[in-house]
N, C-alpha and C positions, 0 to 999 in steps of 0.2 A: 480589640485586635489580637491580644494574647489568647483569648478564649477561642477565637476563630482559628488561629494557628494551631492550637492544641487539638482541636477537632479534626482539622485537615491532616495533621500528622497521624492521628489515630486511624483515619480513613486510609492513609497511605500504607500503614502497617497491616491493615486488614484486607487489602485488595487480594493478596495471594490466597488468603483463606476463603474469601468469597468466590474467587475464581475456581477453587478446587471442586466446587459443586458441579461446574459445567465443563471443566477442562481435564483431560487425562494427559499427563505429561508424556510427550514423545512416544506415541504409540504407532510404530511402523506397521503393526498387524492390521491397522485400520486404513492404511494407505489405499487410495483409490475409491474409498467408500463415501467420500464427501463430494459435493458439487460446488458450483460457483467458485472454483479455485482461481478465477481471475482476481479475486479479492486478495490473493497473496502476492500479486505482481506490483512492484513499486513503479509507478509511471513517471516519477519525478527525477530529473537529472542530477541535481545537487546532492541529495541524500543517497542516490544510487552509487555515486562515486566512492562513498565510504561503506557501501554494502549495508546501509541502514544501521551501522554500529552506533551512530550518534543519536539514537532515539531519545536519550536523556537531555540533549542540548538542541534538538530541532527547534527552529524558529520559523514563524510565518506560515504561509499557505501549505508548504510541503509537510507540515506537522499533521495535516489532515489524513495522511497515510500512516505515519510512524507513531506519533503520540499527540493526540489532539490538543493537549494542554499547551503545546508550543505555539498554537495559533494566537494565543494572548500576547505574543511578542510583536505583533503587527503594530507599527508606529502610527499609521493613519490609514493608508490604503495600500494594498499589495495585489498585483495582478500577475499571474504566472501562466505561461503556455509551454507545453513540452510535447515533443514527438519522439517515440521510441520505435526503433526497428528491432522487433523482437525476434531473436534467433535468426540473424541475418542470413538470407537465402531461403527462408521459409515463406516469405511474402506476407508476413503478419506485421501490421503496424498498429501503434497505440497512440492516440491523441488525447491529451488532457488539458483542461483549463481550470483554473481556480482563482478565486478572489476572496480577499479578506478585508473587512471594513470595520474600523474602530467605532464602537458605540459607547458613548459616555467616556468616563475617565479610565476604565479598566476592562471593559468587555469588548469582544470582537466577534462579529458574525462572519461565518465562512460558507462559501458555496463551491462545490467542485463537480466536475463531470469528466468521465473517462469513457472513451469509445474504442472498440477493437475492430480493426478492418482485416478481413481474410481474403478479399478479392472475390472473384466469381468461381463457383465450383459446379462442375457438370452434374446434372441430375441423372442418377442411375437407378435402375429397377432390376428386379429379378429377371425380367425378360430382356432388358437392355443394359447389361452390366458395363458396356463400353460408353454409355452416355448417348448423346445425340438427341436428347429430349429437352434441351434448353439448359439454363444455368440458374443458380440461386446464390444469394449472399447471406451467409450467417451473420448474425448481429449479437454483439455482447456489449453491455454498457452498465455503468453504475453512476448514480448521482448522489452526492452527499450534501447535507445541510448541517451546520455545526455551530456551536457557541462555546467560547472559551473566555475565562476571566482570570485576571491576576488578583488574587485575594490579598497579597502583600508583595513586597519586593522580593520575597523568597519563594512563595508558593503560588502556583497557578494550576488550574484544572479545566477540563472541558469535556463535552459530550458531543457525539455525532450520530446522526441518523442517515443510513445509506439505503438507497433503493437499488436493487439489483435486477437486471433482466437479461435473458438469453433467448434467442429464437433462431429457427430456420424457417423455411417457407411454410411449413404446416404444423410445427410444434414449437411451443414457447413456454417459458416459465418466468416468474417474477417473485421477489420477496424483499424483505427488509432485514436489516441487522443494525446493531448499535456498537459504537466504540466509546470508551471512557478512558481518561488518562489524567495523571498528576505529574507535575515536575516540581522539584525542589532545588533551590540554588543556595549555596552557602560559601563561606570563605571570605577573607578580607577584601578580595577584588571580585567577589561573586564569580569565582572561577571553578567551583566544584559543583557538578550537576548530578542529580539523581532523578530517575523517572520510572514510572510503572504505567503500562497501558494494557487494557483488556480490549481485544478487537474481534469483530465479526461474530458477535453474539446475537442469535436470532432464531426464529422458528424454522422448522424444516420446510423445504421447497419440493415441488413436484411438477412434472411436465404435463401439459394439456394441449389439445388441438386435433385437427382432422387427421394428422399423421398417426394418431393413436387408435384410429378406427379401421376396421376391415369390413369390406362388403362382400356378400356372397349369397347363395341360395341354398336352402336346406335340401330341396330335391329339384330335379329338372322340371322347369315350368312353374315353379312356385314363385311367390313374391320375393323380391330382393330384400335381404336383411342387412343391417349394419351392426356390427359388434364393436363396441368401444372398450378398449383396454385401459386399465388404470395404471398410471405410472407409479412405481415405487418411490416413496418420499426419500429425500436425501438431506443430510445435514450440511450446514455451512461450516467452513474450516476455521473455527475459532482458535485464538491463540493468546498467549500472555507474553508481553515484552517487559523485561527488567533491565534497565540500563544505567550506566554511569559514565561521566566524562570529566576531564580535567583540562583547563586552559592554562597553558604556561606562557605568560606574557614576558617574553625575553626582553623587549623594550617597546617603545612606542611604535616601532616599525614592524616588528616581527612577533608572531604568535604561533605556538604549536598547541594543537588539541589532540589529546589521546582519548579514545572512546571505546566502550565495549557494551554489548547487549547480549543477554541470554533470551532466546525465544523458545517458549514451551508450546509446541504444536499439539493439537488434538488428534490429528490424523496422519502426521508424518514424524520424522525424527526431530529431536530437539536440535537447536542450532546455537553456535557460539559465534558472535560477530565481533571483529576487532577492526579498528580504523584509526587513521591519523590524518590530520589536516594541518597544512602550513599556510599561514596568511601573511602577505606582505602589504603593509599600509592599508589593510582592509580593502584592497583593490584586486589583488591577485591571490587566488586560493588554489593550492594543489592538495589533492587528497588521494588516499588509497585505503583499501579495506580487504578483509579476508573473511569468508564465511566457512565455518567448519561444522560438519556433522559426521556421524559415524559412517565410515566407508568412503568418504568423498575423495580420498587420495588414491583409491583403487578403481581402475576401469571395470573390474569384475564386480565390485561390491557397491559402487556408486549408484544411488537411486534417484539422482537429480541431474538435470542437464547442466546445471551450474557446476563449475569446477573449483570455485572458491575466490580467486582474485578479482578485484575491481579497482578502478582508478578514475579520476576525474579532475577537471580544471574549471575554474570560474573566473570571469573578469567583471569586476564591478566598476562602473563609471558614475561617480557621484555628480549631482547637479543641484542647482538651487542656491539661494543666497547663503544658507547655512550648511550646504553640502549634506543635508540629511536625507535627501532623495537620491535614488540611484537607478540606473539602468544596467542590467546584468545579463551576461550570456553564460550558460552552463553546458558542460559536456561530460558524459561519463561512458565508461566501457565496462562490461561485465563478461568475464571469460566463460565459454561454454564448450561442451563436447557432447554431441556433434554440433554442427552449424558453426557460423563464423562470429560468434559472440553477440552481445546485446549493446546496441549503440543508442544513446539518448542525448538529445540536445534540447535546451530550453531557453526561454527568454523571460525576464521578469522586470517589472517596474514597481519600485517601492517609493511611496510618497510619504 
């Protein structure tokens, strides 16, 4: 066990070095050149309330977004569903479902699926810019399969494979990417958390489909020809999370958790996430967070729709003979400008 712990600690220390080969820290000059940016949207309610500052202490199914190592904390079975009204007023909704199932004494298998709904959009052409030719529905989704394992009471790790797809009526793309993460817990009451996660690492993607083709004739009366254009490939928005959290157990009824995460983005500005959570009897949780990046406090310099603050609440209702199972309802809000913020609500069953 000691040898295993030493190896994992060495791996934990080497992750930033390994990531350096594929990540360029906070490069705003590359903003807009990546695709599949849906992978940067947190679809889960509980962690969104802290602005994902708690990446080092994430537990259960929601860890499949922030730090896959936290999936190993599933007790037996966990099922989570969440709905997000993205940028309220825009008509965009996000539905996510995830399940984690314990395998053996320390391993957990996880599955997650996220779909984006944009409603119906008018078909427009050069000759009909006002529409009137019907509608289409853009589709965006990603499906993840993951495995996490607790190597000891202090160290856990995990990996995730995610399949990404985007399409409109006549153009589509798909690809794959990987996540990997490690969490380390220490302290007399196991209340000091550290975590590192490398996310969205994968090959470039490109669009294909009939929408990339143009039909015409070389000369009048000649045969019709079809010219197919090639889409420029685009990279996936990889990033590196480095986080820490501290649990202050005031007494058996009250707990305060302070958390922070540094996000090194490949295609946008680096971010600093701070969050706090108050728990009463492990049944009521109040949380808040703040995301900071360069220029976020200025309407002229801000390059993201998010303005920083976030907040959330959860109510957990335990059941069962030993009260180890629970039904929970989560809600979170993230401030934006423009639009009327981001509202997420979720339900979870933990067995």
